[in-house]
C-alpha positions as CSV (number, residue, x, y, z in Angstrom):
1,M,2.9,-13.6,-14.9
2,D,0.8,-16.8,-14.5
3,V,-1.6,-17.0,-11.5
4,L,-0.2,-19.4,-8.9
5,A,-3.0,-19.5,-6.4
6,N,-6.7,-18.8,-6.3
7,T,-8.3,-17.3,-3.2
8,I,-12.0,-18.1,-2.6
9,E,-14.0,-16.4,0.1
10,Q,-17.7,-16.9,0.7
11,D,-20.4,-17.1,3.4
12,Y,-22.2,-20.5,3.7
13,R,-25.6,-21.3,5.3
14,E,-25.6,-24.9,4.1
15,A,-23.2,-27.8,4.5
16,G,-20.3,-28.1,2.2
17,E,-16.5,-28.8,2.2
18,I,-13.3,-27.0,1.6
19,P,-12.0,-29.0,-1.4
20,L,-9.2,-31.4,-1.6
21,G,-5.9,-29.7,-2.5
22,F,-6.3,-26.4,-0.7
23,L,-3.1,-24.8,0.6
24,F,-4.5,-22.6,3.4
25,A,-8.0,-22.1,4.9
26,S,-9.8,-20.1,7.5
27,V,-13.4,-20.6,8.8
28,K,-15.2,-18.2,11.1
29,N,-18.7,-18.7,12.6
30,I,-20.3,-15.3,12.0
31,G,-23.7,-16.6,13.1
32,D,-25.4,-16.9,16.5
33,T,-25.4,-20.7,17.1
34,P,-22.7,-23.4,17.1
35,A,-21.6,-24.9,13.8
36,M,-19.4,-27.9,12.8
37,V,-16.1,-27.8,11.0
38,N,-14.2,-31.0,10.3
39,N,-16.5,-32.7,12.9
40,V,-15.5,-30.2,15.6
41,A,-18.0,-27.7,17.1
42,L,-17.2,-24.0,16.4
43,A,-18.9,-21.6,18.7
44,P,-20.4,-18.2,17.5
45,G,-17.5,-15.8,16.9
46,E,-14.9,-18.5,16.9
47,A,-12.5,-19.1,14.0
48,K,-10.4,-22.1,12.9
49,G,-7.4,-22.1,10.6
50,Y,-5.6,-24.6,8.5
51,P,-2.2,-23.1,7.8
52,F,0.1,-23.8,4.9
53,V,2.1,-26.9,5.7
54,G,4.2,-27.3,2.5
55,K,1.7,-29.7,0.7
56,P,-2.0,-29.7,-0.1
57,H,-4.6,-30.5,2.6
58,A,-7.3,-33.2,2.4
59,A,-10.9,-31.9,2.0
60,K,-12.5,-30.6,5.2
61,P,-16.3,-30.8,5.7
62,F,-18.3,-28.1,7.4
63,D,-22.0,-27.6,8.4
64,P,-23.3,-24.3,9.6
65,I,-26.4,-26.1,11.0
66,D,-28.5,-23.0,11.9
67,S,-25.6,-20.5,11.7
68,T,-23.4,-18.8,9.0
69,L,-19.8,-19.7,8.2
70,R,-17.4,-17.4,6.5
71,V,-15.0,-19.7,4.6
72,M,-11.8,-18.5,2.9
73,Y,-9.3,-20.9,1.2
74,V,-6.5,-20.8,-1.2
75,L,-6.2,-23.4,-4.0
């Protein structure tokens, strides 16, 4: 059977983005200070999800600032 989706999960301490075309994503601030996800503050311990909506999502930027973000997405 061919692979239909690819799941990527990684911790980030530097700015980046969830790439164009992802199907589902989840971001959790596992650090001790606020971070930014898609230009919205994410408090320590908070998580944000981008659910499957039937078509691919646009890219979403994130910046851990002085924290750590655990990012999981499906392409």
